[in-house]
TORFI-107501 format. One record per residue (C-alpha): x, y, z; residue number from 1. Coordinates in Angstrom, 2 decimals, padded with zeros to 5 digits, always signed. Layout:
N
- u,v,w,i
- X,Y,Z,NUM
...
***
This chain:
527
- u,v,w,i
- +025.83,+029.39,-016.13,1
- +022.88,+031.79,-016.34,2
- +021.16,+030.41,-019.46,3
- +021.41,+027.02,-021.16,4
- +023.02,+027.42,-024.59,5
- +023.71,+025.10,-027.55,6
- +027.11,+024.06,-026.22,7
- +025.58,+023.16,-022.86,8
- +022.90,+021.07,-024.59,9
- +025.62,+019.16,-026.40,10
- +027.49,+018.74,-023.14,11
- +024.33,+017.45,-021.46,12
- +023.82,+014.84,-024.17,13
- +027.42,+013.67,-023.91,14
- +027.33,+013.58,-020.09,15
- +024.07,+011.60,-020.18,16
- +025.60,+009.00,-022.48,17
- +028.65,+008.81,-020.21,18
- +026.52,+008.34,-017.06,19
- +024.20,+005.79,-018.61,20
- +027.19,+003.84,-019.95,21
- +028.62,+003.58,-016.44,22
- +025.26,+002.67,-014.91,23
- +023.95,+000.45,-017.69,24
- +024.68,-002.92,-016.07,25
- +023.47,-001.83,-012.65,26
- +020.21,-000.41,-014.03,27
- +019.64,-003.54,-016.10,28
- +020.11,-005.53,-012.91,29
- +017.26,-003.82,-011.03,30
- +014.82,-003.93,-013.95,31
- +011.63,-005.30,-012.34,32
- +008.70,-003.36,-013.78,33
- +006.79,-003.78,-016.06,34
- +008.76,-006.86,-017.18,35
- +011.89,-008.19,-015.52,36
- +013.81,-008.48,-018.79,37
- +017.01,-006.69,-017.71,38
- +017.20,-004.15,-020.53,39
- +016.10,-000.77,-019.11,40
- +019.65,+000.52,-018.73,41
- +020.51,-000.65,-022.24,42
- +017.36,+000.91,-023.71,43
- +018.01,+004.27,-022.05,44
- +021.62,+004.25,-023.21,45
- +020.67,+003.36,-026.81,46
- +018.04,+006.11,-026.85,47
- +020.35,+008.81,-025.55,48
- +023.28,+007.66,-027.68,49
- +021.15,+008.01,-030.82,50
- +020.03,+011.45,-029.73,51
- +023.63,+012.54,-029.03,52
- +024.84,+011.28,-032.41,53
- +022.04,+013.18,-034.17,54
- +023.11,+016.36,-032.41,55
- +026.77,+015.80,-033.28,56
- +025.83,+015.61,-036.95,57
- +024.02,+018.97,-036.81,58
- +025.17,+022.55,-036.39,59
- +022.47,+024.16,-034.23,60
- +022.40,+027.91,-033.93,61
- +021.08,+028.03,-030.38,62
- +019.82,+025.95,-027.49,63
- +016.28,+025.69,-028.88,64
- +017.52,+024.26,-032.17,65
- +019.95,+021.93,-030.40,66
- +017.20,+020.58,-028.17,67
- +014.88,+020.10,-031.16,68
- +017.55,+018.00,-032.90,69
- +018.20,+016.08,-029.69,70
- +014.49,+015.36,-029.28,71
- +014.07,+014.10,-032.84,72
- +017.09,+011.86,-032.41,73
- +015.77,+010.51,-029.10,74
- +012.36,+009.66,-030.58,75
- +013.92,+008.05,-033.66,76
- +016.21,+005.86,-031.55,77
- +013.90,+005.27,-028.58,78
- +013.98,+001.73,-027.27,79
- +011.67,+000.22,-024.71,80
- +009.05,+001.94,-022.63,81
- +011.71,+003.83,-020.67,82
- +013.44,+005.04,-023.83,83
- +010.21,+006.39,-025.27,84
- +009.41,+008.25,-022.04,85
- +012.94,+009.70,-021.90,86
- +012.56,+010.89,-025.49,87
- +009.40,+012.75,-024.44,88
- +011.19,+014.40,-021.53,89
- +013.70,+015.80,-024.01,90
- +010.95,+016.73,-026.44,91
- +008.99,+018.56,-023.73,92
- +012.03,+020.64,-022.81,93
- +012.67,+021.31,-026.51,94
- +009.09,+022.42,-027.13,95
- +009.27,+024.95,-024.32,96
- +012.73,+026.17,-025.35,97
- +011.24,+027.26,-028.66,98
- +009.20,+029.85,-026.74,99
- +011.82,+031.32,-024.40,100
- +015.30,+031.05,-022.94,101
- +016.23,+028.36,-020.45,102
- +017.29,+030.37,-017.44,103
- +016.24,+029.24,-013.96,104
- +012.51,+029.95,-014.28,105
- +012.65,+028.84,-017.92,106
- +014.11,+025.44,-017.10,107
- +011.51,+024.97,-014.35,108
- +008.72,+025.75,-016.80,109
- +010.30,+023.46,-019.42,110
- +010.38,+020.57,-016.94,111
- +006.72,+021.20,-016.17,112
- +005.92,+020.98,-019.87,113
- +008.08,+017.85,-020.18,114
- +006.04,+016.30,-017.38,115
- +002.84,+016.93,-019.34,116
- +004.24,+015.68,-022.65,117
- +005.76,+012.50,-021.21,118
- +002.68,+011.64,-019.18,119
- +000.45,+012.30,-022.19,120
- +002.40,+009.82,-024.29,121
- +001.73,+006.95,-021.88,122
- -001.60,+005.20,-022.08,123
- -001.58,+004.20,-018.40,124
- +000.76,+006.16,-016.11,125
- +001.77,+004.22,-012.98,126
- +002.96,+005.56,-009.63,127
- +006.48,+004.54,-008.66,128
- +008.04,+004.94,-012.12,129
- +010.15,+007.54,-013.90,130
- +006.97,+009.54,-014.57,131
- +006.46,+009.87,-010.81,132
- +009.98,+011.21,-010.37,133
- +009.48,+013.66,-013.23,134
- +006.20,+014.85,-011.75,135
- +007.82,+015.40,-008.34,136
- +010.59,+017.45,-009.94,137
- +008.19,+019.58,-011.98,138
- +005.99,+020.25,-008.96,139
- +008.96,+021.18,-006.74,140
- +010.35,+023.90,-009.03,141
- +007.07,+025.22,-010.46,142
- +006.95,+029.01,-010.30,143
- +010.51,+029.42,-009.02,144
- +012.44,+032.65,-009.52,145
- +015.83,+031.15,-008.65,146
- +018.85,+031.28,-010.96,147
- +019.69,+028.31,-013.19,148
- +022.32,+026.60,-010.97,149
- +020.04,+026.77,-007.94,150
- +017.11,+025.38,-009.89,151
- +019.05,+022.42,-011.22,152
- +020.45,+021.62,-007.77,153
- +016.89,+021.54,-006.45,154
- +015.92,+019.32,-009.38,155
- +018.50,+016.63,-008.64,156
- +017.80,+016.70,-004.89,157
- +014.07,+016.23,-005.42,158
- +014.63,+013.58,-008.09,159
- +016.88,+011.54,-005.79,160
- +014.34,+011.74,-002.95,161
- +011.49,+010.76,-005.29,162
- +013.54,+007.82,-006.56,163
- +013.91,+006.50,-003.02,164
- +010.12,+006.60,-002.63,165
- +009.40,+004.40,-005.67,166
- +009.45,+001.07,-003.76,167
- +006.74,+002.42,-001.46,168
- +004.56,+003.21,-004.47,169
- +004.93,+000.05,-006.56,170
- +004.58,-003.34,-004.80,171
- +006.71,-005.15,-007.38,172
- +009.65,-002.91,-006.46,173
- +009.09,-003.34,-002.73,174
- +009.04,-007.11,-003.14,175
- +012.38,-007.05,-004.98,176
- +013.91,-004.45,-002.68,177
- +014.92,-002.09,-005.50,178
- +014.11,+001.35,-006.85,179
- +012.56,+001.72,-010.30,180
- +015.11,+001.17,-013.05,181
- +013.69,+003.77,-015.44,182
- +013.49,+006.32,-012.65,183
- +017.15,+005.68,-011.78,184
- +018.05,+006.34,-015.40,185
- +016.11,+009.61,-015.39,186
- +017.92,+010.70,-012.22,187
- +021.23,+010.00,-013.99,188
- +020.18,+012.18,-016.94,189
- +019.12,+015.02,-014.61,190
- +022.40,+014.65,-012.70,191
- +024.23,+014.99,-016.01,192
- +022.34,+018.22,-016.73,193
- +023.27,+019.56,-013.30,194
- +026.94,+018.71,-013.81,195
- +027.03,+020.68,-017.06,196
- +025.27,+023.72,-015.60,197
- +027.09,+023.86,-012.25,198
- +030.45,+022.35,-013.21,199
- +030.12,+019.97,-010.27,200
- +030.69,+016.22,-010.53,201
- +027.72,+013.96,-011.16,202
- +026.33,+011.89,-008.31,203
- +026.42,+008.26,-009.42,204
- +026.55,+006.86,-005.93,205
- +022.91,+005.83,-005.47,206
- +022.93,+002.22,-004.33,207
- +021.63,-000.18,-006.96,208
- +021.20,-003.76,-005.84,209
- +020.87,-006.17,-008.73,210
- +018.27,-008.66,-007.58,211
- +016.57,-009.90,-010.70,212
- +018.00,-012.89,-012.52,213
- +015.59,-013.53,-015.40,214
- +015.54,-017.00,-016.86,215
- +015.62,-017.12,-020.65,216
- +012.57,-019.15,-021.58,217
- +010.16,-019.26,-024.48,218
- +008.70,-015.82,-025.10,219
- +005.17,-015.34,-023.78,220
- +004.78,-012.00,-025.54,221
- +006.61,-009.45,-027.64,222
- +007.83,-005.91,-027.45,223
- +006.80,-004.20,-030.69,224
- +008.21,-000.79,-031.65,225
- +008.13,+001.26,-034.81,226
- +008.26,+004.83,-036.04,227
- +004.99,+006.01,-037.55,228
- +005.07,+008.72,-040.22,229
- +002.28,+010.57,-042.04,230
- -000.25,+009.88,-039.29,231
- -003.25,+012.11,-038.60,232
- -002.69,+013.54,-035.09,233
- -006.44,+013.46,-034.42,234
- -006.49,+009.68,-034.84,235
- -003.64,+008.92,-032.44,236
- -005.90,+008.53,-029.37,237
- -007.77,+005.82,-031.29,238
- -004.44,+004.09,-031.98,239
- -003.57,+004.16,-028.27,240
- -006.96,+002.68,-027.44,241
- -006.61,-000.09,-030.04,242
- -003.11,-001.00,-028.86,243
- -004.38,-001.06,-025.27,244
- -006.64,-003.92,-026.29,245
- -003.63,-006.02,-027.33,246
- -001.46,-005.70,-024.22,247
- +000.24,-003.13,-022.00,248
- +003.06,-000.55,-021.82,249
- +001.47,+001.41,-024.66,250
- +003.13,+004.68,-025.67,251
- +002.64,+006.81,-028.76,252
- +005.20,+009.61,-028.60,253
- +005.80,+012.39,-031.13,254
- +009.04,+014.14,-032.01,255
- +007.39,+017.47,-032.78,256
- +008.12,+017.11,-036.49,257
- +005.41,+014.65,-037.57,258
- +006.96,+011.31,-036.60,259
- +005.79,+009.17,-033.68,260
- +007.44,+006.34,-031.76,261
- +004.93,+003.56,-031.11,262
- +005.57,+000.99,-028.37,263
- +003.50,-001.91,-027.01,264
- +003.97,-005.22,-025.18,265
- +001.57,-007.67,-026.82,266
- +001.03,-011.24,-027.96,267
- -000.10,-010.37,-031.53,268
- +002.74,-008.78,-033.48,269
- +000.80,-008.49,-036.72,270
- -002.16,-006.75,-035.13,271
- +000.09,-004.15,-033.49,272
- +001.75,-003.33,-036.83,273
- -001.52,-003.35,-038.75,274
- -002.93,-000.80,-036.31,275
- -000.15,+001.55,-037.38,276
- -000.67,+000.79,-041.07,277
- -004.24,+002.02,-040.81,278
- -003.04,+005.45,-039.69,279
- +000.23,+006.06,-041.50,280
- +003.52,+004.57,-042.62,281
- +005.36,+002.41,-040.06,282
- +009.15,+002.14,-040.43,283
- +012.11,+000.93,-038.39,284
- +009.94,-001.90,-037.07,285
- +011.58,-003.81,-034.21,286
- +010.24,-006.86,-032.42,287
- +011.89,-008.48,-029.40,288
- +010.73,-011.35,-027.17,289
- +009.66,-010.76,-023.61,290
- +010.74,-013.45,-021.19,291
- +008.32,-015.25,-018.92,292
- +007.96,-013.31,-015.65,293
- +009.73,-015.09,-012.80,294
- +009.09,-014.94,-009.06,295
- +011.00,-012.18,-007.28,296
- +011.94,-013.30,-003.79,297
- +014.70,-011.06,-002.35,298
- +012.20,-008.80,-000.57,299
- +010.95,-011.72,+001.51,300
- +007.46,-013.06,+002.09,301
- +005.31,-015.40,+000.08,302
- +005.11,-015.11,-003.68,303
- +001.62,-013.65,-003.88,304
- -000.35,-010.42,-004.00,305
- -003.92,-009.22,-003.71,306
- -005.10,-006.48,-006.10,307
- -008.45,-004.74,-006.49,308
- -010.48,-003.19,-009.30,309
- -013.05,-000.71,-007.95,310
- -014.97,+002.47,-008.60,311
- -014.87,+005.29,-006.07,312
- -011.83,+007.35,-005.13,313
- -012.36,+007.00,-001.38,314
- -012.55,+003.22,-001.58,315
- -009.44,+003.10,-003.77,316
- -007.46,+005.13,-001.23,317
- -008.74,+002.93,+001.61,318
- -007.50,-000.19,-000.16,319
- -004.13,+001.37,-001.05,320
- -003.65,+002.22,+002.62,321
- -003.92,-001.51,+003.28,322
- -001.07,-002.19,+000.85,323
- -003.29,-003.38,-002.00,324
- -002.49,-002.39,-005.59,325
- -005.68,-000.80,-006.93,326
- -007.08,+000.06,-010.34,327
- -009.59,+002.88,-009.83,328
- -012.06,+002.80,-012.72,329
- -013.92,+006.02,-013.63,330
- -017.74,+005.88,-013.37,331
- -019.40,+004.29,-016.38,332
- -016.15,+003.01,-017.87,333
- -014.86,-000.53,-018.32,334
- -011.15,-001.20,-017.70,335
- -009.10,-002.11,-020.76,336
- -006.86,-005.12,-021.12,337
- -003.87,-002.81,-020.68,338
- -005.31,-001.40,-017.46,339
- -005.74,-004.85,-015.97,340
- -002.50,-006.40,-017.26,341
- -000.73,-003.34,-015.88,342
- -002.39,-003.93,-012.51,343
- -001.22,-007.56,-012.50,344
- +002.32,-006.40,-013.32,345
- +002.28,-003.85,-010.50,346
- +001.67,-006.67,-008.05,347
- +004.53,-008.58,-006.51,348
- +004.76,-012.32,-006.89,349
- +003.65,-015.07,-009.21,350
- +000.20,-015.58,-007.67,351
- -002.26,-012.68,-007.99,352
- -005.73,-012.68,-006.41,353
- -008.04,-010.09,-007.97,354
- -010.94,-008.51,-006.06,355
- -013.27,-006.71,-008.52,356
- -015.95,-004.45,-007.03,357
- -018.87,-005.36,-009.30,358
- -020.18,-007.88,-011.85,359
- -018.92,-005.92,-014.89,360
- -015.49,-005.48,-013.27,361
- -015.44,-009.22,-012.50,362
- -016.12,-010.00,-016.17,363
- -013.35,-007.65,-017.32,364
- -010.89,-009.14,-014.84,365
- -011.81,-012.68,-015.95,366
- -011.07,-011.75,-019.56,367
- -007.70,-010.21,-018.69,368
- -006.70,-013.12,-016.44,369
- -006.82,-015.43,-019.45,370
- -005.08,-013.00,-021.83,371
- -001.73,-014.10,-023.30,372
- -000.12,-010.98,-021.85,373
- -000.74,-012.30,-018.34,374
- +002.14,-014.67,-019.08,375
- +002.60,-017.48,-016.61,376
- +001.27,-015.54,-013.63,377
- -001.34,-017.45,-011.66,378
- -004.19,-014.91,-011.74,379
- -007.35,-015.85,-009.82,380
- -010.42,-013.61,-009.93,381
- -012.61,-013.75,-006.81,382
- -016.17,-012.82,-007.88,383
- -017.56,-009.82,-005.99,384
- -020.87,-008.13,-006.73,385
- -020.20,-005.06,-004.57,386
- -017.33,-003.16,-002.97,387
- -018.52,-004.33,+000.46,388
- -017.71,-007.88,-000.64,389
- -014.22,-006.71,-001.64,390
- -013.71,-005.42,+001.90,391
- -015.07,-008.64,+003.40,392
- -012.70,-010.76,+001.30,393
- -009.73,-008.56,+002.14,394
- -010.54,-008.78,+005.85,395
- -009.90,-012.54,+005.88,396
- -006.84,-012.47,+003.60,397
- -003.89,-014.14,+005.28,398
- -000.54,-014.17,+003.53,399
- +000.71,-016.97,+005.77,400
- -001.88,-019.44,+004.49,401
- -001.39,-021.63,+001.47,402
- -002.41,-019.79,-001.69,403
- -005.38,-022.04,-002.49,404
- -006.67,-021.91,+001.08,405
- -006.41,-018.13,+001.12,406
- -008.30,-017.82,-002.17,407
- -011.08,-020.11,-000.87,408
- -011.34,-018.12,+002.37,409
- -011.65,-014.81,+000.51,410
- -014.20,-016.22,-001.94,411
- -016.31,-017.62,+000.90,412
- -016.20,-014.32,+002.82,413
- -017.29,-012.39,-000.27,414
- -020.13,-014.79,-001.08,415
- -021.38,-014.79,+002.53,416
- -021.68,-010.99,+002.69,417
- -025.24,-009.80,+002.03,418
- -025.46,-006.60,+000.04,419
- -027.70,-003.59,+000.43,420
- -027.71,-000.17,-001.15,421
- -029.58,+003.10,-001.37,422
- -030.03,+004.88,-004.66,423
- -031.82,+008.07,-005.62,424
- -034.18,+007.35,-008.55,425
- -033.16,+009.29,-011.66,426
- -036.39,+008.59,-013.50,427
- -039.81,+007.08,-012.93,428
- -039.84,+003.27,-012.80,429
- -042.04,+000.37,-011.77,430
- -040.61,-002.00,-009.15,431
- -041.78,-005.09,-007.22,432
- -042.77,-002.86,-004.29,433
- -044.45,-000.08,-006.23,434
- -043.77,+002.86,-008.51,435
- -040.65,+004.97,-007.84,436
- -040.73,+008.61,-008.86,437
- -037.74,+010.72,-009.79,438
- -035.91,+011.73,-006.61,439
- -037.30,+008.91,-004.44,440
- -034.92,+006.93,-002.23,441
- -034.83,+003.32,-003.43,442
- -033.54,+000.57,-001.14,443
- -032.15,-002.68,-002.54,444
- -031.01,-005.98,-001.05,445
- -028.92,-008.22,-003.31,446
- -030.00,-006.14,-006.34,447
- -033.73,-006.47,-005.58,448
- -035.78,-003.38,-004.72,449
- -037.26,-003.78,-001.22,450
- -038.33,-000.25,-000.25,451
- -039.13,+003.20,-001.61,452
- -038.93,+006.37,+000.49,453
- -040.64,+009.42,-001.08,454
- -038.47,+012.36,-002.16,455
- -036.56,+014.40,-001.13,456
- -033.36,+012.46,-000.45,457
- -032.71,+014.29,+002.81,458
- -030.48,+012.93,+005.55,459
- -033.58,+012.01,+007.57,460
- -035.16,+010.07,+004.70,461
- -031.88,+008.40,+003.84,462
- -031.30,+007.26,+007.42,463
- -034.85,+005.88,+007.63,464
- -034.40,+004.04,+004.33,465
- -030.98,+002.68,+005.34,466
- -032.28,+001.40,+008.70,467
- -035.19,-000.26,+006.92,468
- -032.83,-002.05,+004.52,469
- -030.48,-003.08,+007.34,470
- -033.36,-004.36,+009.49,471
- -034.40,-006.62,+006.64,472
- -030.82,-007.87,+006.18,473
- -030.16,-008.33,+009.90,474
- -033.36,-010.34,+010.30,475
- -031.38,-013.26,+008.87,476
- -028.55,-012.69,+011.35,477
- -025.32,-010.76,+011.27,478
- -022.67,-009.30,+013.54,479
- -020.82,-006.77,+011.40,480
- -022.23,-004.01,+009.22,481
- -020.02,-002.12,+006.75,482
- -021.27,+001.09,+005.13,483
- -019.65,+002.97,+002.25,484
- -020.97,+006.50,+001.72,485
- -021.19,+007.81,-001.83,486
- -020.00,+011.06,-003.33,487
- -023.52,+012.56,-003.04,488
- -024.14,+011.51,+000.57,489
- -025.22,+014.50,+002.73,490
- -022.78,+015.59,+005.44,491
- -023.40,+013.82,+008.72,492
- -025.39,+011.00,+007.15,493
- -023.18,+008.18,+008.43,494
- -023.03,+009.75,+011.90,495
- -026.85,+009.81,+012.10,496
- -027.05,+006.26,+010.78,497
- -024.49,+005.11,+013.36,498
- -026.53,+006.61,+016.20,499
- -029.81,+005.14,+014.96,500
- -028.34,+001.68,+014.42,501
- -026.79,+001.77,+017.92,502
- -030.29,+002.31,+019.36,503
- -031.98,-000.41,+017.33,504
- -029.16,-002.98,+017.11,505
- -026.67,-002.43,+019.94,506
- -025.34,-005.95,+019.39,507
- -024.05,-005.12,+015.91,508
- -020.62,-003.65,+015.12,509
- -020.80,-000.86,+012.51,510
- -017.90,+000.40,+010.40,511
- -018.29,+003.31,+007.98,512
- -016.02,+004.59,+005.22,513
- -016.17,+007.31,+002.59,514
- -016.38,+005.19,-000.56,515
- -016.85,+008.00,-003.08,516
- -019.03,+005.95,-005.44,517
- -021.43,+007.90,-007.66,518
- -024.02,+005.23,-008.44,519
- -025.27,+004.73,-004.87,520
- -025.66,+007.05,-001.89,521
- -024.91,+004.18,+000.49,522
- -023.52,+000.68,+000.01,523
- -024.10,-001.68,+002.93,524
- -022.75,-005.11,+003.75,525
- -023.80,-007.50,+006.51,526
- -021.58,-010.35,+007.72,527
***
């Protein structure tokens, strides 16, 4: 097949329904994230069945029209977070098909557009899900000049490989020893497309180990879905933000014809519906209970996780390399309830210890830990006033200890770490040690200004200021110094500081990292 036509689109829809029917029970059985409620396979099947039936009732003239009908049907019948995302994959392909034919390069471009549309519909994309698989596929075939059968073979190969990587990206999957359920469903749909284009049999042989046996208990929250008509597109971001304050798994997905599928996991059903009423006309409202999350043990180990909430891309990557689920918060922003609940859900186990890298992040984490959407997870927030305290707490974390003992040890390590930092003054100010002019280097210990070095903030001045701050901190004792360099730190700054500190304090062990924070040139911790 050189170009996808209307008949092939119909064949794809039918093949997808066939594949998802065969895999439904198995996909339900590996449903771990975001809630282990064993319905992802069912939701994907319901979504695609509705889309297929809508196409069967129409008489499309070409592939573009067939895909448009399929997309509207998918959005109208979307169930669950996975169903909404799948509907946006179809819609993205349909949108692109309206601009050109779906030959090899055309399908590649359409998948790239589908990646953008599906990701844009989700309030908080998470690595290790069906969005990750879609992104891998789009990136792999971007700019290709290959013919359609070759492109689709590449698509399914990349999708299968990306699916196998999902447990490495999402701790909850690794703990259960399964791949992501939604991602497995997406691979099945892409396999179905390949079978129609190439005439080759679908690959349904990917091992799916059902490991989750949810216990039906009293609902701790609800899955709320409805179709929203007559809504002002410009106000949809505000709707996403409002829903994010109620819970998690927020999606607002359009069908390209003015209707939007709204989805949220929340504890306040009325508030979620009222948010839609303020923007348009909700219809087809559906509410289902979410079961209480249960411990997932097949992957082995104790039923606990440590997660972190920090600012600074370098620090976030450092923590992820240590196997910690991390929420990286942009500068100046406060994480939403959805952001934090999503972070808790990414973690494996019933007990979650949260390490927030600042007072405002600690307050936000405290609020989310007591939110109804946290369910029955045991979420403990360990107060940290600086990222260096996060690192100190993580250094003493021991998964073999009893949970309470481990929490106490981390809290004590964080509290015992003295904090220093260097900032470049952005405006004139009066401090306890004198007047700071714009551009001066200001040194702080435990949030109190202790020194001012005149501008400019050169490497020499910064090293002198940092040594002065560390000398003051080390006067009270200390064996280990940790330094996080900021995004604006001059090249070679930490190397010069290391050399100077070795001369003045040879007895002290120094560790430096690229933290990437924007509010301080250097963050320093002494233990």
